[in-house]
Structure formats: C-alpha cells, structure tokens
MDTraj code that builds the backbone (N, CA, C; nanometers):
import mdtraj as md
import numpy as np

residues = "MET ALA ILE ASP ARG LYS LEU LEU GLU ILE LEU CYS CYS PRO VAL THR LYS HIS PRO VAL VAL PRO LEU SER PRO GLY GLN LEU GLU ARG VAL ASN ALA ALA ILE ALA ASP GLY GLN VAL SER THR PHE ASP GLY THR VAL VAL ASP THR ASP LEU SER GLU GLY LEU ILE THR THR ASN GLY THR ARG ILE TYR ARG VAL ASP ASP GLN ILE PRO ILE MET LEU GLU ALA GLU SER ILE PRO ALA ASP GLN ILE ASP GLY LEU".split()
xyz = np.array([
    [0.6736, -0.8599, 0.5979],
    [0.6027, -0.8398, 0.7164],
    [0.5542, -0.6935, 0.7298],
    [0.4426, -0.6718, 0.7800],
    [0.3806, -0.5348, 0.7831],
    [0.4401, -0.4511, 0.9046],
    [0.4525, -0.3222, 0.8769],
    [0.4966, -0.2353, 0.9822],
    [0.3936, -0.2171, 1.1096],
    [0.4471, -0.2199, 1.2165],
    [0.3660, -0.2251, 1.3514],
    [0.2595, -0.1143, 1.3534],
    [0.1127, -0.1605, 1.3743],
    [0.0212, -0.0647, 1.3674],
    [0.0388, 0.0454, 1.4823],
    [0.0938, 0.0259, 1.5917],
    [0.1134, 0.1147, 1.6914],
    [0.2155, 0.2345, 1.6453],
    [0.3058, 0.1904, 1.5861],
    [0.4047, 0.2806, 1.5056],
    [0.3419, 0.3737, 1.4090],
    [0.2467, 0.3003, 1.3172],
    [0.1843, 0.3814, 1.2277],
    [0.0869, 0.4902, 1.2838],
    [0.0293, 0.4516, 1.3984],
    [-0.0605, 0.5710, 1.4524],
    [0.0168, 0.6916, 1.4950],
    [0.1445, 0.6823, 1.5225],
    [0.2123, 0.8017, 1.5708],
    [0.3003, 0.8718, 1.4582],
    [0.3231, 0.7971, 1.3717],
    [0.4096, 0.8580, 1.2635],
    [0.3382, 0.9612, 1.1568],
    [0.4163, 1.0639, 1.1220],
    [0.3593, 1.1571, 1.0478],
    [0.4835, 1.2078, 0.9522],
    [0.4412, 1.2736, 0.8437],
    [0.5513, 1.3241, 0.7673],
    [0.6278, 1.4394, 0.8172],
    [0.7476, 1.4403, 0.8345],
    [0.8282, 1.5480, 0.8948],
    [0.8139, 1.6706, 0.8130],
    [0.7589, 1.6680, 0.6863],
    [0.7625, 1.7960, 0.6186],
    [0.6136, 1.8479, 0.6184],
    [0.5185, 1.7644, 0.5796],
    [0.3810, 1.8140, 0.5653],
    [0.3003, 1.8065, 0.6999],
    [0.3565, 1.7195, 0.7859],
    [0.2752, 1.6823, 0.9134],
    [0.1527, 1.6020, 0.8993],
    [0.1391, 1.5535, 0.7812],
    [0.0224, 1.4671, 0.7577],
    [0.0551, 1.3281, 0.8066],
    [-0.0451, 1.2500, 0.8480],
    [-0.0211, 1.1101, 0.8881],
    [0.0229, 1.0301, 0.7561],
    [0.0757, 0.9141, 0.7741],
    [0.1147, 0.8296, 0.6741],
    [0.0453, 0.6967, 0.6873],
    [0.0206, 0.6293, 0.5788],
    [-0.0582, 0.5061, 0.5529],
    [0.0351, 0.4183, 0.4631],
    [0.0188, 0.2837, 0.4790],
    [0.0989, 0.1898, 0.3899],
    [0.0433, 0.1979, 0.2538],
    [0.1319, 0.1888, 0.1592],
    [0.1039, 0.1976, 0.0141],
    [0.0165, 0.0672, -0.0103],
    [-0.0940, 0.0724, -0.0777],
    [-0.1650, -0.0388, -0.1111],
    [-0.0833, -0.1171, -0.2244],
    [-0.1189, -0.2603, -0.2389],
    [-0.0478, -0.3329, -0.3424],
    [-0.0470, -0.2647, -0.4871],
    [-0.1621, -0.2217, -0.5072],
    [-0.1702, -0.1408, -0.6462],
    [-0.0661, -0.0296, -0.6496],
    [-0.0836, 0.0562, -0.5504],
    [0.0293, 0.1775, -0.5338],
    [0.1656, 0.1168, -0.5520],
    [0.1917, 0.0340, -0.4645],
    [0.3283, -0.0191, -0.4589],
    [0.3703, -0.0759, -0.5983],
    [0.2793, -0.1376, -0.6753],
    [0.3137, -0.1869, -0.8013],
    [0.3510, -0.0705, -0.9031],
    [0.2615, 0.0352, -0.8925],
    [0.2793, 0.1626, -0.9775],
    [0.4193, 0.2180, -0.9488],
    [0.4477, 0.2364, -0.8166],
    [0.5624, 0.2913, -0.7813],
    [0.6944, 0.2241, -0.8389],
    [0.6788, 0.0927, -0.8216],
    [0.8004, -0.0026, -0.8661],
    [0.8052, -0.0040, -1.0147],
    [0.6848, 0.0175, -1.0903],
    [0.7058, 0.0105, -1.2293],
    [0.7739, 0.1530, -1.2687],
    [0.7331, 0.2490, -1.2051],
    [0.7917, 0.3922, -1.2419],
    [0.9421, 0.3800, -1.2116],
    [0.9808, 0.3047, -1.0962],
    [1.1285, 0.3011, -1.0525],
    [1.1961, 0.2276, -1.1671],
    [1.1398, 0.0995, -1.2087],
    [1.2104, 0.0476, -1.3232],
    [1.2259, 0.1087, -1.4444],
    [1.1260, 0.2019, -1.4759],
    [1.1389, 0.2897, -1.5915],
    [1.2380, 0.4015, -1.5728],
    [1.2876, 0.4111, -1.4595],
    [1.3845, 0.5217, -1.4395],
    [1.3284, 0.6616, -1.4155],
    [1.2026, 0.6596, -1.3862],
    [1.1127, 0.7929, -1.3761],
    [1.1125, 0.8505, -1.2337],
    [1.1742, 0.7848, -1.1334],
    [1.1533, 0.8248, -1.0060],
    [1.3005, 0.8800, -0.9342],
    [1.2741, 0.9885, -0.8701],
    [1.3867, 1.0454, -0.7896],
    [1.3330, 1.0905, -0.6553],
    [1.4315, 1.0938, -0.5509],
    [1.3938, 1.1446, -0.4239],
    [1.3844, 1.3004, -0.4243],
    [1.3416, 1.3397, -0.3157],
    [1.3223, 1.4946, -0.3130],
    [1.4461, 1.5693, -0.3431],
    [1.5668, 1.5102, -0.3054],
    [1.6932, 1.5734, -0.3116],
    [1.7474, 1.5567, -0.4541],
    [1.6715, 1.4850, -0.5523],
    [1.7138, 1.4583, -0.6902],
    [1.7841, 1.3293, -0.7126],
    [1.8024, 1.2389, -0.6257],
    [1.8746, 1.1109, -0.6478],
    [1.7909, 1.0225, -0.7174],
    [1.8234, 0.9606, -0.8126],
    [1.7446, 0.8649, -0.8993],
    [1.7316, 0.7416, -0.8109],
    [1.6022, 0.6934, -0.7877],
    [1.5626, 0.5687, -0.7193],
    [1.5835, 0.4564, -0.8150],
    [1.6778, 0.3483, -0.7713],
    [1.7061, 0.2422, -0.8709],
    [1.6603, 0.1104, -0.8011],
    [1.6214, 0.1224, -0.6773],
    [1.5882, -0.0083, -0.5985],
    [1.4348, -0.0070, -0.5755],
    [1.3725, -0.1174, -0.6010],
    [1.2147, -0.1347, -0.5845],
    [1.1975, -0.1129, -0.4376],
    [1.0690, -0.0679, -0.4013],
    [1.0325, -0.0750, -0.2556],
    [0.9566, -0.2035, -0.2355],
    [0.9919, -0.2527, -0.1137],
    [0.9224, -0.3815, -0.0716],
    [0.7999, -0.3384, 0.0142],
    [0.8081, -0.2093, 0.0664],
    [0.7024, -0.1634, 0.1539],
    [0.7178, -0.0096, 0.1368],
    [0.6033, 0.0598, 0.1557],
    [0.6344, 0.2038, 0.1548],
    [0.5123, 0.2766, 0.2296],
    [0.5234, 0.3926, 0.2613],
    [0.4264, 0.4823, 0.3282],
    [0.3970, 0.5966, 0.2502],
    [0.2736, 0.6349, 0.2472],
    [0.2297, 0.7573, 0.1658],
    [0.1594, 0.8481, 0.2527],
    [0.1935, 0.9754, 0.2501],
    [0.0947, 1.0723, 0.3295],
    [-0.0448, 1.0559, 0.2860],
    [-0.1228, 1.0942, 0.3937],
    [-0.2645, 1.0946, 0.3647],
    [-0.3066, 1.2096, 0.2640],
    [-0.2353, 1.2979, 0.2389],
    [-0.2589, 1.3911, 0.1469],
    [-0.2095, 1.3551, 0.0050],
    [-0.1320, 1.2447, 0.0077],
    [-0.0848, 1.1849, -0.1289],
    [0.0355, 1.2583, -0.1937],
    [0.1079, 1.3330, -0.1117],
    [0.2272, 1.4167, -0.1648],
    [0.3372, 1.3353, -0.1676],
    [0.3748, 1.2674, -0.0519],
    [0.5196, 1.2091, -0.0378],
    [0.5098, 1.0562, -0.0053],
    [0.6125, 0.9972, -0.0487],
    [0.6203, 0.8461, -0.0261],
    [0.7469, 0.8232, 0.0546],
    [0.7515, 0.7369, 0.1483],
    [0.8656, 0.6955, 0.2303],
    [0.8888, 0.5428, 0.2221],
    [1.0161, 0.5129, 0.1907],
    [1.0605, 0.3876, 0.1890],
    [1.0522, 0.3208, 0.3210],
    [1.0177, 0.1946, 0.3330],
    [1.0301, 0.1126, 0.4593],
    [1.1279, 0.0013, 0.4376],
    [1.2408, -0.0103, 0.5093],
    [1.3394, -0.1113, 0.4993],
    [1.3453, -0.1940, 0.6264],
    [1.3179, -0.3254, 0.6155],
    [1.3189, -0.4123, 0.7270],
    [1.2280, -0.3708, 0.8419],
    [1.1049, -0.3234, 0.7934],
    [1.0017, -0.2734, 0.8982],
    [1.0469, -0.1420, 0.9543],
    [1.1518, -0.0660, 0.8995],
    [1.1907, 0.0572, 0.9583],
    [1.1536, 0.1697, 0.8674],
    [1.0768, 0.2528, 0.8945],
    [1.0263, 0.3763, 0.7966],
    [1.1591, 0.4684, 0.7900],
    [1.1903, 0.4928, 0.6644],
    [1.2977, 0.5974, 0.6366],
    [1.2284, 0.7400, 0.6183],
    [1.2068, 0.8121, 0.7254],
    [1.1316, 0.9271, 0.7418],
    [1.2222, 1.0591, 0.7149],
    [1.3263, 1.0520, 0.6049],
    [1.3997, 1.1715, 0.6018],
    [1.3376, 1.2346, 0.4700],
    [1.3377, 1.3743, 0.4948],
    [1.2800, 1.4502, 0.3775],
    [1.3711, 1.4457, 0.2471],
    [1.4978, 1.4325, 0.2624],
    [1.5686, 1.4072, 0.1259],
    [1.5522, 1.2900, 0.0640],
    [1.5250, 1.1796, 0.1470],
    [1.4958, 1.0524, 0.0758],
    [1.3517, 1.0214, 0.0480],
    [1.2640, 1.1135, 0.0636],
    [1.1174, 1.0884, 0.0445],
    [1.1097, 1.1070, -0.1156],
    [0.9976, 1.0483, -0.1601],
    [0.9588, 1.0423, -0.3119],
    [0.8579, 1.1404, -0.3305],
    [0.8621, 1.2324, -0.3951],
    [0.7335, 1.3147, -0.4357],
    [0.6408, 1.2359, -0.5049],
    [0.5184, 1.2078, -0.4759],
    [0.4272, 1.1111, -0.5305],
    [0.3728, 1.1645, -0.6617],
    [0.3946, 1.2936, -0.6964],
    [0.3463, 1.3400, -0.8203],
    [0.4292, 1.2871, -0.9476],
    [0.5326, 1.2246, -0.9158],
    [0.6049, 1.1513, -1.0260],
    [0.5469, 1.0196, -1.0761],
    [0.4502, 0.9523, -0.9968],
    [0.3863, 0.8407, -1.0230],
    [0.2379, 0.8604, -1.0672],
    [0.2234, 0.8158, -1.1939],
    [0.0973, 0.8254, -1.2479],
    [-0.0170, 0.7263, -1.1762],
    [-0.1335, 0.7837, -1.1526],
    [-0.2201, 0.6941, -1.0780],
    [-0.2237, 0.6741, -0.9296],
    [-0.1485, 0.7602, -0.8679],
    [-0.1537, 0.7583, -0.7218],
    [-0.2360, 0.8570, -0.6649],
])
top = md.Topology()
chain = top.add_chain()
for i, resn in enumerate(residues, 1):
    res = top.add_residue(resn, chain, resSeq=i)
    for name in ("N", "CA", "C"):
        top.add_atom(name, md.element.get_by_symbol(name[0]), res)
traj = md.Trajectory(xyz[None], top)
C-alpha cells in the first residue's frame, strides 16, 4: 500500500531539507539488489540486511529513507546514502 499523498506533500529530508518522493519500482529493485549483495549501509555505518518494501528518496537524489507499514523512518542515522547504489 502506498504512502498517503498528503503526508508526502509535507515530508522533507531532515538533513538536506529537500522534499522526498517514492522510489520507483526500478529504483527499489536496484536498492534491494545492492542490499542483497551486502553493499548498503546506513548513514551511521550499520549494514542494511533487510529489503525495503517501500522507500523515499530526496529530490536531489542523495538520501533514501525506509518506509515500514506506511510509516516513513525519517531519521538521519537510519537514512541510506544513495551514492552507494549504482543507477540511482
């Protein structure tokens, strides 16, 4: 189930202050492939070992935020630097 559109209109990255948009299916596939390969860590260095079912990416393409049960996890330490994933 997709995240509420009204919520998306007001959300922004707490670090960059850029708005966020949902990851496209192709982007989500690339992120999850990189996670499966063990190539992804959060901003604080924790290795990500669980696939994303949904995610948000900043409009400037620098950070990815996990969405769990339609709840965006907008914590800097848990954000994923997007430069770790090829093709985003």
